[in-house]
N, C-alpha and C positions, 0 to 999 in steps of 0.2 A: 482385436484386429490382428492380421498376420502380415508381416513385411519381409521382403528381401532386405539385406543389409543396405544396398544403395538407396532403396526407397525409404527406409527408416531414416537414414542420414539426411536425405533430401527433405522429408517431411519435418524432421526436427529443426533443420536449418531455416525453413520458411516460418515455422512456429516461433523460433527464437527471434527472427528478424521482426515479425509483427509485434511480438511481446515487447521487445526492447524499444521499438519505436513508441509504444504506449508508455512504457516506463520512463523513457527519456522525456516525453512530453509531460506526463502527469506526475512524475516523481522528481524530475530534475529541473526542467525549464520553468514550469509554472510555479512550483513551490519556492524556487529561488528568486523569481522576479516579483512574486506577490508581496512579500514583506517590504521589499525595497521600494516599489512604486507606491504602496500604501503609506509607508513612512514619508516619502517625498511629498505626498499631498496632505500631510498633517495628521494622519491617524495615530492614535495612542497605542501602546502595546496591548491594552485590553481590547480595543477595537480591532486591531490586527488579528488577535487570537480568536475573536468572535467571528470575523469574516473568513479567516483562513481555515479554522478548525471546528469551532463550536457548532455553527449553523450547518456546515456540510455534514458533520457527523450526526446531527439530529435527523437530517434527511436520509442518511445511511441507515440509521436504526429503523426508519419507516420502510424504506424501499428495498434494502438488501434482502430481507426474507422473501418479499414478494417476487423479486426478479430471480433469485436463486431457485426457489421452488418452481417458479414458472419455467425456467430453463430445464429443470429436471423433467418436467412433464411435457415439454415441447417436442413435437415430432414433425419435422419438415423434410423436404427433399434434400436440403443442404445440411441437415443435422439438427441438434437441439441447442448447441452453444453458438455456432457460427452466425445465426441470424442476429443475435444480440451484439456481436462484434461489428457486423456489417452495417446494420441500421443506425448505429450510434456514431459511426465514423464521420459522416458529413456534418452532423450537429456539433461534435467536439471540435472539428476543424473550424467551423464558423465562430464558436466561442473563443477559440484561440486567437483568431484574427481580431475579434472585437476587443479582447484584452489589449492587444497591440495598439489599437486605435482608440484607446480609452479617452484621450484628450479630446479628440474630434467627437466621439460619441456623447461625452458629458456636455460639450458645448452645444451640440444639437438639442439635447434635452433641455438645456437652459433657455435656448431660443424658442422652443416649442411651448415651454411653460414659464413665460417671463414673470408671472406674478408670484411664483414660488421661490423663496429665498432659502437656499441650503447649500451645503457642500456637494455640488452635483457630481464631482469626480469620485467622491467617496461613495455616494449612493450608486452611481453607475458601476463602478468596479465591484462593489459589494454584490450587486445583483448578477452581473456577468460571471463573477467567480463562483457564486452559488450555482448558477445554471451549468457552468462547466463541471462542477463537482457532481451535480445530479446526472449529467450526461456520462461522466466517467464511470458511474456505478454499473452501467450496462457492460462495457468491456472489462471493467475492473473486477467484476464477479465472474463473468463467463470465461475469461482467458485462463484462469487457473483450473477451472473444471474441465476445459477443453484439453489441457495438457494431461490431466489425469485420465481422460477418456481415450486419448489418442496414443500416448506414449506407454509402451509396455512397462509394467511395474518393475520388472527386474532391471530395466535400464533407467528407471526414474531418478535414482540417486545421481548417476553419472550425468544425466540430462540436466538436472538442477545445478550441479556443480559447473558444467559448461555454461549454462545460462547465467549463473551468478558471475562467472568470469567475464562473459561478454557484457553484462550489465555494468559491472564495475569499470571495465575499460571504456565503455560509452560514456558513463558518468564522468570518468576521469578526463576524457577528451573534451567533453563539454565544459567542465570546470576549468581546465587548463587554457583552452583556446577561445571558448565562446561565452563564458559567463559575463565578463565585462562588456564584450561586444554586443551580447543580447540586450543588456540593460541600456547601452548607448544607442542601439539600433533596433529597438523593440518591434517596430512595425515590420521591417524587412525580415527579421529572424523568425518571428512567430508566423508570418504568412508562408514562408518557405517550409517550416515544419508542419504547418497545417496541410499543405499539399502532399508532402511526403507521407504523412500519417494516413491519408486516404489511400494513396497508392499502395502502401504496404498491405493494407487489409483487402484491397482488390486482389493482390497476389495471393494472399492466404485463401481467399474464396476460390480462386482458380485451382490451386495446387494441393491444399490440405483437405482431405475428405474424412468425414466422421464415419464410424461404422454403423451397423444396424443395432437398434435398441429394442428391448422387449416392450410389448404394449404396456401402457400405464395402468397400474393396478390401483384404481381409485376406490377408496372405501366410503366416499361421501355419496349420499343419496342424490342422484342426478335429478330426481323429481321434486326435491325440496325447493323452497324459495331462494332467491339470490341472497337475501339477508341471512337465512339459515345456513346456506352453503358457506358464506364468509365466516360465520361463527364456528361452524364445524371444522373448516380448514384451520382456523386460528387455534382452536382447542387441540386438534390433532398435532399441529406444528409444535406447540409448547409442551404437550404431553410427551411427544417423541424426543424432543431435543433437551428438555430441561427437567427430566425426572431421574436421571442417572448422574451420580456424583462425578464420575470420570469426565463426562462431557461438560458439566457445569464448571468444574475447576480447570479444565483445559481452556475453556473460553476466558475464564478469569486470568489465567496465566498469560495467554497471548494478548489479551486486552491490556493488562497492566504493563506488559513489555512494550506495547505500542505507545501507551500513555507515558511511559518513563522517558521517552525521547521527544516528547511534545515541545518542551521549552527549547531544546537544542534545534529541533527541526524548524521552529518558527523564528527564533531569535539569534541563532548562531552567527549569521552574517552580520547582523547589527552589533552583536557583542564584539566580534573581531574588528570590525571597522571603527566602531565608536569607542569602545573601552580600551582595546589594545592598540588602536591607531594604525592598523595594517591596511594598506591600499587594497581596493577591491580586486585589482588585477593580480596582486600577489596572493590574495585569498584563493583566487581561481587556480593559480599555479600550484599552490600547496595542495589544494584538493585534487588536482590532476596527478601530482606525484604520489600522493597517498593512494589514489585509486589504482595506479599502475602496480605499485608494490602489493596492494591488497589482492589484485587480480592474480598475481603470481602465487600468492600464499593460498588462495582459494583452492587451487588444484590439490595442494597437499591436505587442506581441510577436507576436501571431498574424499580423498583416499582414506583419511581417518574415519569418516562417517561410514564408508563402505564396510569397515571392519567392526563397527559397533552399532548402536541404535541411536536414531536422531534425538531421543529423549536425553541421553547422556550429553550429547553435543549442546543441546539447548540449555541444560543445567549448567555446564561448565562455562558456556558463553555468558550467562547471567552473572556468575561469580566474577569472571574477568572484567565485565563491564563495571561492576561496583568498585573494583580495585582501581581501574583507570579513572573513574570519577573522583575518587579521593585524591589522587595525584593531580588531576586537573584543577580541582578547587584551590589547592595550596600552591601549585607551582606554575600555572599557566599565566604568565605576565608579559610576554613579549613574542616576537616573531619566531624565534628558535624554539621556545618552550611550547608555543601553540602548534608548531609543526609536529613535535614529538607527541603531544596529547592527541592531535587530530589523527595522526597515523595509528596510534594505539587504539583509539576509539573506532576508527574505520575497520581495523583488523578484528577487534572483538565483536563488533556488530556483524561483520561478514561471517565470522565463525558461527555465531548464533543463528543468524537469519538463514544460513544455508540449510539448517535443519527444520525450518518452520513448516514449509509445505510437506516435506516427507513425514514430519510428525503428525500432521493432520491426516495424511493418506494412511499412515500406519494405525491410527486409532479410530477414525470415524468410519461408519458403515459405508461401503462402496456404493450400494444401490441407492442411497439417499445422500450422496456426497455433497451435492449442491445445497440441499436443504440444511444439512448439518454445518456446512461452511457458512451458510447465511446466519444461522443462529450464533455461531462463533463470531461472525462479523458484526452481528447486532450487539453482542456484549462488548466487542472491541470498540464499536462506535460510541456506546454509552460511556465507557471509560474515557474515551477521547473527548467526548462532550464535557464531562466533568473535569477531566485533566486540563483541557485547553482553557476552560473557564477559570479554574483555580490557578493554572500556570500563568495566565495573563495577569491575574491579580497579584500573585507573589512576585512576578517579574517587575510589575509596576512599583511594588513596595520595596523590593530588595535589590533590584537591578538585574542585568543580564547574567551575571556570574552564578546566580541561584540555580541555573540549569544543571550544574554539577550535583548540587545537593538533591534536587528533585529527582534526577536520574538514579542516584544511589538508593534513595529510600523506596521509590516505586518499583525498581528492579528487585529489591529485596522482597517486597510483597509478592511479586510475580514468581520468584523462586520458591517461596513458601507454598504457593498454589500448585506449582509443578511437583513438589514433593507429594502432595495429596494425589495427584494424577498417577504418580509412579506406583504408589501402594494399591490403587484401584486397578491399574494395568496388571500388576502382579496377581491380583485376586481373580482377574478374568483370563488368566493363562500365561501372561508374561511373554518373553521374547519368542518362544517357539510355538506356543499354543494359544495365543490371544485371539479371542473372538469378541467382536463388539457386542455389548448388551443390546438387545432389541426391545422396543416398546411398541405394541400395536396401536 
């Protein structure tokens, strides 16, 4: 696609607005309130991990490859990615409202099925949260592919840096001002954000246009039976995505890095409020301050990445994360030390995560970007399924502080996988001459 500078800036702004609304809803609001409301209704850490991470990631393993490959092959008047973002918006908004009204929903179920004795709130929330996560897979896969399709590659690093700054500031604002308010006024807050979510994607539909795509080159025999087509597509998918070492170990690296943070992602709020005795409002303020500082630093992180390769940033980020976790385990015992560790952790993850999407763009084949991202996502989800299951068990056994130990060792495994990716990347051309290996 070709842009004038004003048009590029306007398109990037609308894209960022829609993406940040999705990230705010799916990565900040819902993940923060899920463990709290599940804990309030008596769920154990193992049950929380099962509902919040294990079951959703099993669905991700199944659906991500289907949705991603489907979007690669979609050709509509509004593009190949936009339909997945638009169609899913009303459903996600509805699930968000139903989470907010979980007490009323579970009471209704109990009245409709008076002969069934169980924890209806736990069952209701478990089902709605799972449906929310399934709905999220539609925009959660397509939004990153849309950015790669619409934003020119030479501007992509700067775009990701600005996006990361905006995301960090939004998360900081939510944490500082709205975390405690959201928990205390769940119905009102989730309903407002549900409406805003739909409106932002209507704006994207109106103002962000995808380019023209070449016709789909389908090597599957169209005259074969439906069952044979499914088998042929699955064989082709796995042959193309999982027969080259560089793609396999790249998926393992990103998957292990995602799993390394599973215990912190699920149990950090409970660790801080229960083990350290810090008030939830103060937790939100600390998170907000850390977010603002991180957003300022991301600008400089982005300039560093422009002068090097995202693989180096990703590697150094992993090393720094391991060091921070050592200090966190031994020294995080109160409000002041928690602030220091929380800030260091936020900075190191921001440094590393800034390179995540550019690393995928730099290594994966552009013509099958959605398909290869989905295979990457499949491995990520499998590691998260295993990680959340084991993380819930070890947290139940050793307590919330084990999140530091978990993060240290799993990040170490991810770093080892990245070293394998580096040597394969060098073998296929390196920084100046890399060409992704092709499998027909």
